[in-house]
KOLTI-460007 format. One line per 3 residues: number of its first residue (from 1); their letters; for each residue x, y, z of C-alpha. Coordinates in Angstrom, 1 decimal. Example, Ala and Ser with C-alpha at 12.3 -4.5 7.8 and 13.67 -1.06 7.14 Angstrom:
KOLTI-460007
1) AS) 12.3,-4.5,7.8  13.7,-1.1,7.1
END
This chain:
KOLTI-460007
1) MKV) 0.0,0.0,-0.1  1.4,3.4,-0.8  1.8,6.1,1.9
4) KDI) -0.7,8.3,0.2  -3.4,5.6,0.3  -3.4,5.3,3.9
7) DLA) -6.5,6.6,5.9  -4.8,8.3,8.8  -8.0,9.4,10.5
10) ARF) -9.0,5.8,10.8  -5.8,5.1,12.8  -6.4,7.7,15.3
13) FEF) -8.8,9.1,17.7  -9.2,12.5,20.0  -8.3,11.9,23.5
16) SDL) -10.2,13.5,26.3  -7.0,14.8,28.0  -3.2,14.8,28.1
19) REM) -3.2,11.9,30.9  -5.4,9.8,28.9  -3.0,10.3,25.9
22) LRY) 0.0,9.3,27.8  -1.7,6.3,29.3  -2.5,5.2,25.8
25) SAK) 1.0,5.5,24.7  2.4,3.7,27.7  0.0,0.7,27.1
28) KYG) 0.6,0.9,23.3  4.2,1.2,23.3  5.4,-0.2,26.7
31) EKT) 9.1,-0.5,26.9  9.8,1.2,23.7  12.1,4.5,24.2
34) AFV) 10.2,7.7,24.5  13.1,9.9,25.5  16.8,9.7,25.5
37) TKI) 18.9,11.7,27.8  22.5,12.3,27.3  24.7,12.2,30.4
40) KEK) 28.1,13.8,30.4  30.6,12.4,32.8  32.2,14.8,34.9
43) GTK) 35.9,15.8,34.2  35.9,13.5,31.1  34.7,13.8,27.6
46) AVS) 32.7,10.5,27.9  28.9,10.4,27.7  26.4,7.9,28.5
49) YHN) 22.6,7.7,27.2  19.8,7.1,29.5  16.6,5.7,27.8
52) TSY) 13.1,6.5,29.4  10.4,4.1,28.1  6.7,5.1,27.3
55) EEL) 5.8,2.9,30.6  8.5,4.9,32.7  7.2,8.2,31.5
58) YDE) 3.8,7.6,32.5  4.7,6.0,35.9  7.1,8.6,37.0
61) MIA) 4.4,11.3,36.2  2.0,9.6,38.4  4.7,9.3,41.1
64) LGT) 5.6,13.0,40.8  2.0,14.0,41.0  1.4,11.6,44.0
67) ALY) 4.3,13.3,45.9  3.0,16.7,45.2  -0.5,15.7,46.3
70) DRG) 1.0,14.3,49.6  2.6,17.6,50.3  -0.8,19.4,49.9
73) YKD) -0.1,20.9,46.4  -3.4,20.7,44.7  -5.0,23.5,42.3
76) RRV) -1.7,25.3,42.1  0.2,27.2,39.1  3.2,25.3,38.6
79) AII) 6.1,27.2,36.8  8.7,25.4,34.7  11.9,26.8,33.5
82) GEN) 15.2,25.4,32.1  16.7,23.8,29.1  14.7,21.3,27.1
85) SYK) 14.9,17.7,28.9  13.0,14.9,29.8  12.5,16.0,33.3
88) WCL) 11.3,19.4,32.1  8.7,17.5,30.1  7.9,15.4,33.2
91) AYF) 7.1,18.4,35.4  5.1,20.1,32.4  3.0,17.0,32.0
94) TAA) 2.5,16.4,35.9  1.4,20.0,36.7  -1.3,19.9,33.8
97) NGV) -2.6,16.3,34.6  -4.0,16.9,38.1  -1.9,19.3,40.0
100) GVT) -3.5,22.4,38.5  -2.1,24.8,35.7  1.3,24.3,34.2
103) VPL) 3.2,27.6,33.3  6.3,27.1,31.1  8.4,30.1,31.2
106) DKA) 11.1,31.1,28.6  14.7,30.6,30.1  16.0,33.6,27.9
109) LER) 13.6,36.1,29.8  15.3,38.9,31.8  15.0,38.6,35.6
112) EEI) 12.3,41.2,35.9  10.4,39.5,33.2  10.5,36.4,35.1
115) VSC) 9.4,37.9,38.2  6.4,39.5,36.2  5.3,36.3,34.8
118) LNR) 5.5,34.4,38.1  3.4,37.1,39.6  1.0,37.5,36.7
121) SNS) 0.2,33.9,36.7  0.2,33.5,40.4  2.6,30.5,40.4
124) TII) 3.2,29.0,43.8  5.4,26.1,42.7  8.5,26.1,40.5
127) FYD) 10.8,23.5,38.8  14.0,24.8,37.7  17.5,23.5,36.4
130) KKM) 21.0,23.9,37.3  21.6,26.5,34.7  18.9,28.5,35.9
133) AKL) 19.6,28.0,39.7  21.3,31.3,40.7  18.7,33.3,39.2
136) IED) 15.7,31.4,40.4  17.0,31.0,43.8  17.7,34.7,44.1
139) IIE) 14.1,35.4,42.9  12.8,32.9,45.6  15.1,34.5,48.4
142) SGE) 13.9,38.1,47.5  10.3,37.5,48.4  9.1,39.4,45.2
145) TNL) 7.0,36.4,44.1  4.3,34.1,45.8  6.5,30.9,45.2
148) EFA) 6.1,28.5,48.2  7.9,25.4,46.9  10.8,24.7,44.5
151) VTL) 12.0,21.5,42.9  15.2,21.1,41.0  15.3,19.3,38.0
154) DFK) 18.7,18.0,37.2  20.7,18.6,40.5  20.6,18.5,44.2
157) SEN) 20.2,21.7,46.0  22.0,22.3,49.2  18.6,23.8,50.5
160) LDR) 16.9,21.0,52.4  13.5,22.6,51.4  14.1,22.2,47.8
163) PSI) 14.0,18.3,46.8  15.1,17.2,43.6  12.6,15.9,41.0
166) DEM) 14.2,12.3,41.5  13.7,12.5,45.2  9.9,13.4,44.7
169) IAD) 9.4,10.5,42.2  10.9,8.3,44.8  8.6,9.4,47.6
172) GKQ) 5.7,9.1,45.1  6.5,5.4,44.2  6.5,4.5,47.9
175) LIA) 3.1,6.4,48.4  1.7,4.4,45.4  2.9,1.3,46.8
178) SGN) 1.2,1.9,50.0  -2.0,2.3,48.1  -2.2,5.9,47.3
181) KEF) -4.1,6.4,44.1  -5.5,10.0,44.5  -3.4,11.8,42.0
184) ENC) -4.0,9.0,39.4  -7.7,8.9,39.9  -8.2,12.7,40.1
187) KID) -10.6,14.0,37.6  -9.4,16.2,34.8  -11.7,19.0,33.4
190) REA) -10.7,19.0,29.7  -12.4,22.5,29.0  -10.7,24.2,32.0
193) MSF) -7.5,26.2,31.8  -4.7,23.8,32.3  -1.9,25.6,30.4
196) LLF) -1.0,29.2,30.8  1.4,30.1,28.0  3.1,33.5,27.6
199) TSG) 3.2,34.6,24.0  6.6,35.7,22.7  5.0,39.0,21.6
202) TTQ) 7.1,41.1,19.1  5.4,44.6,19.9  4.4,44.6,23.5
205) QSK) 4.2,43.0,26.8  3.6,39.2,26.2  0.0,38.0,26.8
208) AVM) -0.9,35.0,28.8  -2.9,32.6,26.7  -5.3,30.1,28.6
211) LSH) -5.2,26.6,26.8  -7.3,23.5,27.8  -6.6,19.8,27.3
214) KNF) -9.4,19.9,24.7  -7.3,22.7,22.8  -4.2,20.5,22.6
217) MSC) -6.0,17.3,22.0  -8.1,18.7,19.2  -4.7,20.0,17.7
220) IYG) -2.8,16.6,18.1  -5.7,14.7,16.6  -5.6,17.1,13.5
223) MCC) -1.9,16.6,13.0  -2.2,12.9,13.3  -4.8,12.9,10.5
226) EEF) -2.7,14.9,8.2  1.0,14.1,8.8  2.6,10.8,8.3
229) FYV) 5.0,9.1,10.8  6.6,6.0,11.3  6.8,4.2,14.7
232) DDV) 10.6,4.1,14.4  11.1,7.8,13.7  13.5,9.6,15.9
235) NLQ) 12.8,13.4,16.7  15.6,16.0,17.5  13.8,18.5,19.8
238) LLP) 15.5,21.7,18.9  12.6,24.1,19.5  12.0,25.5,23.1
241) LHH) 9.2,23.5,24.8  7.9,26.6,26.6  6.6,27.6,23.3
244) CYG) 3.2,26.1,22.0  4.9,25.1,18.5  7.4,23.0,20.2
247) MLG) 5.4,21.3,22.7  2.5,20.4,20.2  5.1,18.7,18.0
250) LLT) 6.5,16.7,20.9  3.1,15.6,22.1  2.1,14.5,18.4
253) FLV) 5.3,12.4,18.5  4.5,10.8,21.8  1.2,9.8,20.3
256) QGM) 3.1,8.2,17.4  5.5,6.2,19.5  8.5,7.9,18.3
259) KNT) 11.8,8.2,20.2  12.6,11.8,21.1  16.2,13.3,21.6
262) FCD) 17.4,16.7,22.7  19.5,19.1,20.7  23.0,20.0,22.4
265) GLK) 22.8,23.5,20.7  22.5,25.1,17.2  26.4,24.5,16.5
268) YIN) 25.9,20.7,17.2  22.8,20.0,15.0  24.7,18.2,12.5
271) KNL) 26.5,16.2,15.1  23.3,15.2,16.9  21.5,14.4,13.6
274) KEY) 24.2,11.8,13.1  24.6,10.7,16.7  20.8,9.9,17.2
277) KVT) 20.1,8.9,13.7  17.1,11.6,13.5  14.7,11.3,10.8
280) VMM) 12.2,14.2,11.9  12.8,17.7,13.0  10.6,20.6,13.6
283) SVP) 12.4,23.8,12.8  12.2,27.4,11.9  12.8,29.4,8.7
286) LLL) 16.4,30.7,9.8  17.6,27.3,10.4  16.3,25.7,7.3
289) ENI) 17.5,28.5,5.0  20.9,28.2,6.6  20.9,24.5,5.9
292) YKK) 19.9,25.1,2.4  22.6,27.6,1.7  25.2,25.4,3.1
295) INK) 24.1,22.6,0.9  24.4,24.9,-2.1  27.5,26.3,-1.2
298) AIA) 29.1,22.8,-1.1  27.6,22.0,-4.4  29.2,25.1,-5.8
301) SQG) 32.6,24.6,-4.1  32.8,21.2,-5.7  31.7,22.2,-9.0
304) QEK) 28.8,20.0,-8.9  26.1,22.4,-10.4  25.6,20.6,-13.7
307) KIA) 25.6,17.2,-12.1  22.9,18.4,-9.5  20.7,19.9,-12.2
310) FAL) 20.8,16.7,-14.4  19.8,14.7,-11.2  17.1,16.9,-10.7
313) KLC) 15.7,16.4,-14.3  16.1,12.7,-13.9  14.0,12.7,-10.6
316) KMS) 11.2,14.7,-12.6  11.1,12.3,-15.2  10.9,9.3,-12.8
319) DKV) 8.0,11.0,-10.8  6.1,10.8,-14.1  6.1,7.1,-13.9
322) GVD) 5.4,7.0,-10.2  8.9,6.3,-9.1  10.7,8.5,-6.5
325) IRR) 14.5,8.3,-6.7  15.5,11.5,-4.9  16.8,10.0,-1.8
328) KMF) 19.2,7.6,-3.9  20.1,10.4,-6.2  20.8,12.9,-3.5
331) KPI) 22.2,10.4,-0.8  25.5,12.5,-0.5  23.5,15.5,0.6
334) IDQ) 21.3,13.5,2.9  24.4,12.1,4.5  25.7,15.5,5.2
337) LGG) 22.5,15.7,7.5  23.2,12.6,9.3  21.9,10.1,6.7
340) HLR) 18.7,9.4,8.1  16.6,12.7,7.8  13.5,12.5,5.9
343) FFI) 10.9,15.1,7.2  11.3,18.8,8.2  8.3,20.6,9.7
346) NGA) 8.5,24.4,9.6  6.6,26.7,11.7  6.6,30.0,13.6
349) API) 7.2,32.0,10.4  6.9,31.4,6.7  9.8,29.6,5.0
352) DPV) 11.1,30.8,1.6  9.3,28.9,-1.0  12.7,28.4,-2.9
355) VAQ) 14.2,26.8,0.3  11.2,24.4,0.7  11.1,23.4,-2.9
358) GLN) 14.8,22.9,-2.9  14.9,20.5,0.2  11.8,18.6,-1.1
361) DFG) 13.8,18.2,-4.5  16.6,16.6,-2.6  14.5,14.0,-1.1
364) ILT) 13.7,15.6,2.4  10.0,16.2,2.8  9.7,19.9,3.9
367) VNG) 6.3,21.1,4.9  5.1,24.6,6.0  2.6,24.8,8.9
370) YGL) 0.8,27.9,10.3  -0.6,28.7,13.7  -0.6,30.7,16.7
373) TET) -0.2,30.1,20.5  -4.0,31.1,20.8  -4.9,28.4,18.4
376) APT) -2.7,25.6,20.2  -1.3,26.1,17.6  -1.8,24.6,14.2
379) IAS) -4.5,26.1,12.0  -3.2,24.8,8.5  -0.2,22.7,7.5
382) ESY) 1.2,21.2,4.2  1.5,17.5,4.2  3.1,14.7,2.2
385) RHL) -0.4,14.8,0.3  -0.8,18.4,0.1  2.3,20.5,-1.1
388) KAG) 2.2,23.8,-2.7  5.0,26.4,-3.0  4.4,29.4,-0.9
391) SVG) 1.4,28.1,0.9  0.8,27.0,4.4  -1.2,24.0,3.2
394) KLM) -4.7,23.3,3.8  -6.8,23.8,7.1  -6.6,21.0,9.7
397) PNV) -9.6,18.7,9.3  -11.2,20.1,12.5  -10.6,23.7,11.9
400) EAK) -12.9,26.2,10.1  -11.8,29.4,8.7  -12.8,32.4,6.6
403) IMN) -11.4,35.7,5.1  -12.9,38.9,6.5  -13.4,41.8,4.2
406) PND) -11.4,40.5,1.3  -9.9,43.1,-1.1  -9.7,42.7,-5.0
409) EGI) -7.1,40.1,-4.6  -9.1,38.1,-2.1  -6.8,39.0,0.8
412) GEL) -8.3,39.8,4.1  -7.9,39.0,7.7  -8.0,35.4,8.6
415) VVR) -10.4,34.3,11.1  -10.8,30.7,12.6  -12.8,28.8,14.9
418) GDN) -12.5,25.3,16.3  -11.8,23.1,19.5  -8.2,24.4,19.2
421) VMI) -9.1,27.9,19.8  -8.0,29.3,23.2  -10.2,30.0,26.2
424) GYY) -8.9,33.6,26.2  -6.1,36.0,27.6  -5.6,35.4,31.2
427) DDD) -7.0,38.3,33.4  -7.4,40.5,30.1  -11.1,40.5,29.1
430) AAT) -10.5,43.4,26.9  -7.8,41.8,24.9  -9.9,38.7,24.7
433) NEV) -12.9,40.5,23.3  -10.8,42.1,20.6  -9.8,38.8,19.2
436) LID) -12.7,36.5,20.1  -15.8,37.7,18.2  -18.9,35.6,18.0
439) GWF) -16.9,32.4,18.3  -14.3,33.4,15.7  -10.6,34.0,16.7
442) HTG) -9.3,37.0,14.7  -5.7,36.1,13.9  -4.3,39.3,12.9
445) DLA) -2.9,37.8,9.8  -3.7,38.8,6.2  -4.4,35.7,3.9
448) YFD) -6.3,34.3,1.0  -7.3,30.7,-0.1  -6.6,29.6,-3.8
451) EEG) -9.1,27.7,-5.7  -7.7,24.4,-4.5  -8.3,25.4,-0.7
454) YLF) -4.5,26.1,0.0  -4.1,28.8,2.3  -1.6,31.7,1.7
457) ITG) -0.5,34.2,4.5  0.7,37.6,3.0  1.6,39.0,6.2
460) RKK) 0.8,40.3,9.6  -2.0,43.0,9.4  -0.2,45.3,11.9
463) NVI) 3.0,44.9,9.5  1.3,45.9,6.3  2.9,49.0,4.8
466) VMK) 0.1,51.4,3.1  1.7,53.5,0.5  0.4,56.9,-0.5
469) NGK) -1.6,55.5,-3.4  -3.4,53.1,-1.0  -1.5,50.1,-2.2
472) NVF) -0.4,47.4,0.4  3.3,46.3,0.7  3.8,43.1,2.5
475) PEE) 7.3,43.2,4.2  7.5,39.4,4.4  7.1,39.1,0.5
478) IEN) 10.2,41.1,-0.1  12.4,40.0,2.7  11.9,36.4,1.7
481) LVN) 13.4,37.2,-1.8  16.3,38.8,-0.2  16.9,36.5,2.5
484) ILP) 17.6,33.6,-0.1  20.7,35.4,-1.4  23.8,33.4,-0.4
487) YVS) 25.5,36.3,1.5  22.4,37.4,3.5  21.6,36.2,7.0
490) ESM) 18.3,38.2,7.3  16.7,41.3,6.2  14.0,43.7,7.4
493) LFT) 11.9,46.2,5.3  11.0,49.6,6.7  9.8,52.9,5.6
496) RHK) 11.1,56.5,5.9  9.4,59.6,4.5  10.7,61.8,1.9
499) HND) 9.1,64.8,0.2  5.9,63.9,1.6  6.2,60.3,0.2
502) IVL) 6.9,56.9,1.6  10.2,55.4,0.7  10.9,51.6,1.1
505) WLK) 14.2,51.0,2.9  15.9,47.6,3.6  18.3,46.6,6.4
508) VVY) 20.2,43.7,5.1  22.4,41.7,7.7  25.2,40.0,5.8
511) DSA) 26.7,36.6,6.5  29.9,37.5,8.2  31.4,33.8,7.3
514) YFK) 30.4,34.5,3.6  32.3,38.1,4.1  35.5,36.3,5.4
517) EHS) 35.6,33.3,3.2  35.4,35.4,-0.2  37.6,38.0,1.1
520) ITL) 35.6,40.9,-0.4  35.3,44.5,0.9  32.1,46.1,2.2
523) EEL) 32.1,48.2,-0.9  32.4,45.1,-3.1  29.5,43.5,-1.2
526) EQK) 27.2,46.6,-1.7  27.8,46.4,-5.3  27.0,42.8,-5.6
529) FQK) 23.8,43.4,-3.5  22.8,46.3,-5.5  22.9,44.3,-8.8
532) DLD) 20.9,41.6,-6.9  18.4,44.0,-5.6  18.0,45.5,-9.1
535) GIN) 17.0,41.9,-10.3  14.5,41.7,-7.5  13.0,45.0,-8.1
538) DTM) 12.6,44.3,-11.7  10.2,41.5,-10.7  8.0,43.9,-8.7
541) PAV) 5.5,46.4,-9.4  6.7,50.1,-8.9  5.1,50.5,-5.6
544) KRV) 7.0,47.5,-3.9  10.4,48.5,-5.3  12.9,49.0,-2.6
547) HRY) 14.7,52.5,-3.1  17.2,52.4,-0.4  19.2,49.9,1.9
550) FLS) 22.1,49.6,4.1  24.3,46.6,5.0  24.8,45.7,8.6
553) DRP) 26.6,43.1,10.6  24.1,43.7,13.6  21.4,41.1,13.8
556) TIK) 17.8,42.0,14.3  16.3,41.8,17.6  14.3,38.7,18.0
559) TTT) 11.9,36.6,20.1  13.0,33.2,21.1  11.2,31.8,18.2
562) QKT) 13.4,33.8,15.9  10.8,36.5,15.1  12.1,40.0,14.6
565) KRN) 10.6,42.5,17.1  10.0,45.0,14.4  8.9,47.8,16.8
568) VEI) 12.0,47.5,18.8  14.4,46.8,15.7  13.3,50.1,14.0
571) EEI) 14.5,52.1,17.0  18.0,50.2,16.5  17.9,50.8,12.9
574) NKE) 17.3,54.7,13.6  20.2,54.6,15.9  22.4,52.8,13.4
577) LKE) 21.5,55.0,10.6  22.3,58.1,12.7  25.7,56.7,13.9
580) RGL) 26.6,55.8,10.4  25.4,59.0,8.9  23.1,57.3,6.6
583) E) 19.8,59.1,7.3
END
């Protein structure tokens, strides 16, 4: 049977809640490895690996929850902060599955932001790892928050009042052995707030999004109905798990019985891909674009352009007779990425269509998805069955959507509804009522559907530049064309006023590695970019042409999901222009 003939919806069902889902996986996959934890031996370069099975995951969650109940901690807000790890996940799952509400925090936040999030969420319990220990313990001792109890994730604290998660699990197992079933048998309200997630807002103070088990379970079911995974797939968890996109992916993989590993850091990705024999990875555009650029750079340096072009033609000819030979033809390229990688899932922001098509051409299925924290998060996604360059695929099977007030091109604000849509913003009825209207969630994104039902996101409503003639310019459209240039790391379109007119400017962050390797001057790079920009402008209507630009070595200011904070970045741009006399 061909993959495209499989009815995925018949293989899965929607779970009532996360605990039911993890119990299902524990029974179905048993001793199969759910998580791999790398352990570095002190004082040496030696490492070992600890495998946690699906059964152990469920049993340790129940034990941890039982220990928290025994200490009197029920109906609590539980914060978790630290590096991605199995124990981080365990705390997250336990908090949401009976203790109360899980509050995952971004480890990259500044001290005052962490304090603010703890107080806004009214968290009274916190789990934290060794890297966050100094900061979190300082916050606890300061008395600035309502924290009552703290648990360490990966080390033993000298403070006797702060047990480790391992000690809590051991206590819980003893309680269970003596007959304590209170936590395991507690009721879960699938529609109540069980997850409180702070958005990585790009323009203002982050909002606190209230999500339920129903929200997540609806989204997971939709993903399982659309994306095809193998039970022996291996995931490299790169994305931060405090973010909805990263967590939704992990939960989907746990339903599928996959093995989950953790990335050691961006510079170790290639090593980790090979080390764990990774087959699936969720990513963001910046990473995939860099991977694609490196592949093309290697092809060019080896003088293989004609050979690759010929191989691509052969693949297209084979497609016509129903034979896919890409992975055989481009095995050397796949070997550069660990040798087993078959599937990239892109989210958080649109990927350049050229990059997505290029990776697909090399035999690595690369799909683009779309969603927001407020929709838990997936609204639409491409899949092995539905691929169209530039789109974010088709709606999830359990999501409805429509375009509000479309213009002549069919572009308008995308609004959606479904069981994945949030309860609302915590303690902010005004903000909730702005986006949840008559059961429809207003995404703030401008989009259109084509005749085949594919969804295209043209840009954020708040980012659209309205020119003097009333025409709209979507910054993302132009930035995507610029970012694919081999010497460009990223770019940002902005405007300045001149003679009562609006002029399009572009900040172009050049790739310092390219700059050094090619031994060119900044003036030569500017000449090269001007030529490439002229080519891009020639493809654009007059209203969208970029008239001014400047090259910079200063990356844009970003959120932890690598989205540029445009309102903050424009302030930095103005400073740099003034410093360099480019105004």
